[in-house]
MARNUTOR-207412 format. One line per 3 residues: their letters; for each residue x, y, z of C-alpha. Coordinates in steps of 0.2 Angstrom, whole numbers, plus 5000, padded with zeros to 4 digits. Each point is the difference from the previous one (the first is absolute). Example, Ala and Ser with C-alpha at 12.3 -4.5 7.8 and 13.67 -1.06 7.14 Angstrom:
% MARNUTOR-207412
as	5062 4978 5039  5006 5017 4997 $
***
This chain:
% MARNUTOR-207412
xxx	5000 5000 5000  5014 5012 5005  5009 4997 4983 $
xxx	4984 5003 4991  4997 5016 5008  5018 5005 4997 $
xxx	4998 4996 4982  4984 5010 4999  5009 5015 5008 $
xxx	5015 4998 4988  4988 5000 4985  4990 5015 5005 $
xxx	5002 5018 4996  5018 5007 5003  5003 5009 5016 $
xxx	5006 5018 5002  5017 4993 5004  5000 4990 4984 $
xxx	4995 5014 4989  5014 5011 5008  5013 4987 4997 $
xxx	4994 4997 4982  5001 5018 4996  5017 5002 5007 $
xxx	5006 4985 4990  4992 5006 4984  5009 5017 5002 $
xxx	5016 4992 5004  4999 4991 4983  4995 5015 4991 $
xxx	5015 5010 5007  5012 4985 5001  5003 5004 5018 $
xxx	5002 4986 5014  4986 5000 5012  5006 5000 5018 $
xxx	4994 4986 5010  5004 5008 5017  4988 5015 4997 $
xxx	4981 5001 5000  4995 5001 4981  4990 5016 5003 $
xxx	5014 5008 5009  5012 4995 4987  4989 5007 4986 $
xxx	4997 5017 5009  5017 5003 5008  5014 4990 4991 $
xxx	5012 5013 4992  5004 4990 4985  4982 4996 4996 $
xxx	4995 5019 5002  5015 5006 4989  4997 4987 4987 $
xxx	4981 5003 4998  5002 5019 5000  5014 4999 4987 $
xxx	4989 4988 4989  4985 5011 5001  5010 5015 4994 $
xxx	5006 4992 4984  4994 5007 4984  4994 4982 4995 $
xxx	4989 4998 5016  4981 5002 5002  4995 4990 4984 $
xxx	4985 4988 5001  5012 4985 5000  5011 5007 5014 $
xxx	5003 4986 5012  5003 5012 5014  4984 5010 4997 $
xxx	4991 4984 4999  5007 4994 5017  4996 5017 5008 $
xxx	4982 4999 4993  4997 4982 5006  5008 5004 5017 $
xxx	4989 5014 5004  4985 4991 4994  5004 4986 5013 $
xxx	4991 5011 5013  5014 4995 5013  5004 5016 5009 $
xxx	5018 4997 5002  5002 4997 4981  4990 5015 4995 $
xxx	5011 5010 5011  5015 4994 4990  4992 5006 4984 $
xxx	4996 5017 5007  5018 5001 5006  5005 5000 4982 $
xxx	4987 5013 4994  5012 5015 4999  5010 4990 4987 $
xxx	4985 4995 4990  4993 5017 5000  5016 5008 4995 $
xxx	5003 4988 4985  4982 5001 4994  4998 5019 5001 $
xxx	5016 5003 4992  4995 4990 4985  4981 5002 5000 $
xxx	5000 5012 4985  5010 4988 4989  4993 4987 4989 $
xxx	5009 4986 5009  4987 4987 5007  4999 5001 5019 $
xxx	4986 4988 5003  5010 4992 5014  5001 5016 5010 $
xxx	4982 5004 4997  4994 4984 5006  5009 5002 5017 $
xxx	4994 5018 5001  4982 4995 4996  5001 4986 5013 $
xxx	5006 5013 5014  4986 5012 4994  4986 4987 5001 $
xxx	5006 4994 5017  4999 5018 5007  4983 5003 4991 $
xxx	4993 4985 5009  5008 5005 5017  4992 5017 5000 $
xxx	4983 4994 4996  4995 5015 4990  5005 5013 5012 $
xxx	5012 5014 4998  5016 5001 5010  4997 5015 5013 $
xxx	5009 5008 5014  4994 5012 5014  5008 5018 4999 $
xxx	4999 5013 5013  4987 5014 4996  5011 5016 4997 $
xxx	4984 5010 5005  5003 4995 5018  5014 5009 5011 $
xxx	5016 4991 4999  5005 4991 5016  5018 5004 4997 $
xxx	4997 5019 5000  4988 5001 5015  5006 5007 5016 $
xxx	4993 4995 5017  4990 5016 5002  4993 5000 4982 $
xxx	4995 4981 5002  4990 5004 5016  4992 5016 4992 $
xxx	4995 4990 4985  4994 4985 5008  4982 5005 5001 $
xxx	5000 5006 4983  5008 4984 4994  4986 4990 5008 $
xxx	4987 5011 4991  5007 4998 4983  5005 4982 5002 $
xxx	4985 4995 4990  5002 5013 4987  5018 4997 4996 $
xxx	5006 4981 4999  5017 4996 5008  5005 4990 4985 $
xxx	4997 4999 4981  5001 4985 4990  5012 5000 4985 $
xxx	5000 4988 4986  5018 4992 4997  4994 4988 4987 $
xxx	4983 5000 4991  4990 4985 4998  5008 4987 4989 $
xxx	4992 4994 4984  5004 4983 4993  5011 4999 4985 $
xxx	5005 4985 4990  5013 5009 4989  5012 5015 5002 $
xxx	4995 5014 4989  5011 5015 4999  4987 5011 5008 $
xxx	5000 4988 5015  5018 4996 5001  5005 5012 5014 $
xxx	4985 4996 5010  5003 4981 5000  5019 5002 5004 $
xxx	4996 5013 5013  4988 4987 5009  5015 4988 5000 $
xxx	5010 5013 5009  4985 5002 5012  5001 4981 5003 $
xxx	5019 5001 5003  4997 5014 5013  4987 4990 5009 $
xxx	5013 4986 5003  5015 5011 5002  5002 4996 5018 $
xxx	5005 4982 4994  5010 5005 4985  5019 4998 5002 $
xxx	5011 5015 5000  5008 4994 4984  4984 5002 4990 $
xxx	4997 5017 5007  5018 5005 4995  4996 4994 4982 $
xxx	4984 5010 5000  5009 5016 5005  5013 4996 4986 $
xxx	4986 4998 4988  4991 5016 5006  5015 5010 4997 $
xxx	5002 4993 4983  4981 5004 4996  5004 5018 5004 $
xxx	5011 5001 4985  5014 5012 4997  4997 5008 5017 $
xxx	5010 4986 5009  5014 4987 4998  4996 4981 5000 $
xxx	5011 4985 4999  4987 4991 4988  5008 4996 4983 $
xxx	4994 5010 4985  5002 5017 4992  4997 5016 5011 $
xxx	4981 5002 5002  4996 4984 4992  4990 4994 5016 $
xxx	4991 5017 5001  4981 4997 5000  4984 5011 5001 $
xxx	4995 5002 5018  4981 5004 5001  4992 5002 5017 $
xxx	4992 4983 5001  5018 4992 4998  5010 5013 5009 $
xxx	4989 5001 5016  5003 4982 5006  5019 5002 4995 $
xxx	5000 5015 5012  4992 4990 5014  5013 4987 4998 $
xxx	5015 5012 5000  4992 5008 5016  5000 4983 5008 $
xxx	5018 4997 4995  5005 5017 5007  4990 4999 5016 $
xxx	4997 4982 5003  5006 4993 5017  5015 4988 4999 $
xxx	5006 5005 4982  5018 5000 4997  5010 5016 4997 $
xxx	5004 4997 4982  4981 4998 4996  4996 5016 5009 $
xxx	5013 5010 4991  4995 4993 4983  4982 5004 5004 $
xxx	5005 5018 5005  5009 5002 4983  4984 4993 4991 $
xxx	4989 5012 5009  5010 5015 4994  5001 4993 4982 $
xxx	4981 4996 5000  4997 5018 5006  5011 5007 4986 $
xxx	4991 4989 4987  4983 5006 5006  5006 5018 4998 $
xxx	5005 4996 4982  4983 4991 4996  4990 5014 5008 $
xxx	4989 4988 5009  4993 5010 5015  4995 4984 5010 $
xxx	5017 4992 4998  5009 5017 5005  4990 5000 5016 $
xxx	5003 4982 5004  5018 4999 4996  5003 5017 5009 $
xxx	4993 4992 5016  5013 4986 4998  5014 5013 4998 $
xxx	4993 5008 5017  5002 4983 5008  5017 4998 4994 $
xxx	5005 5017 5007  4992 4996 5016  5010 4983 5001 $
xxx	5017 5009 4995  4998 5015 5011  5015 5002 5012 $
xxx	4990 5010 5012  4988 4986 5004  5008 4983 4997 $
xxx	4988 4986 4999  5002 4983 5008  4993 4984 4991 $
xxx	4986 4999 5013  4994 5018 4997  5000 4998 4981 $
xxx	4982 4995 4996  4991 5008 5015  5009 5016 5005 $
xxx	5007 5005 4983  4984 4997 4991  4990 5010 5013 $
xxx	5012 5015 4999  5003 5000 4982  4981 4998 4995 $
xxx	4998 5018 5006  5013 5006 4988  4994 4989 4986 $
xxx	4982 5008 5002  5007 5017 5001  5010 4998 4985 $
xxx	4985 4996 4988  4997 5018 4996  5019 5003 4996 $
xxx	5000 4984 4989  4985 5006 4990  5009 5017 4998 $
xxx	5015 4990 4994  4989 4993 4986  4997 5017 4994 $
xxx	5018 5005 4998  5006 4983 4994  5005 5007 4984 $
xxx	5013 5010 5008  5007 4985 5010  5016 4992 4995 $
xxx	5005 4982 5000  5015 5004 5012  4989 5002 5016 $
x	5007 4985 5008 $
***
């Protein structure tokens, strides 16, 4: 009886462990890299330096992304496995996928392999959001700022605040990402939106993304800016420069902000994120995009707050104290940033 039960279990559906190991073995064959028997397969796929470097290098090749690309097929099948640890591995390589795809999207080269992976990520996020937009609560600027109130004024206005509490809400709902519509193909008019949702998914899991992937993202981000910054990616100067519409730029800015202010991030990542913030601001000024100017200018304010010698910031204070104090400066800078848009024609590319 026991042997019969064991045979039934053995012939049943593969377990999560079996699927993870099978995915690791398949990738090992595609990359021609040995699979470490001492490491958990999921950890091996996510953190192994040789695997990360080889996959990223393969994705950035000019011949990558076709419909018969074995690596793209592996990425697609692995994400569709619905195993969270395997899906995280695919998301970890999204910066390289997006960089290679966006740089060649306007060419006639077939990129069905990349598009299949992008659509799989987009469909996953569409189902996860259940037809709802991605929103965030922001403080209502019609209310008095708690950072500027003194004790006397707070007591004096206490009764007035109670009377007007119903009239002026404390927070406002801002839409970060509108409701997602299902797409079966990637059209040129929807390309930025679909790739942008991929970055939103990357940001959702960024706490579990290894630092090496974040460093790659910042490197690609600097390359996307174009002639404003230097990059180690191979190719002619400005070759990796891409259009940065708001639906693509907004999640990129959020990721850069995490790399800049996130707890526990290493110094190299923070420095590269600071450089990317300045370059994104410069690119926004060149593109004359008011929303991008406002957002990237806030990043520049955060960089200034972190690097200020008058108020050194400890790692424990980075997220809580710095964001609280710098938020005031960020909000106060909005009118100035709007004014910058009016005089943008007189700006030079040597601001930073």
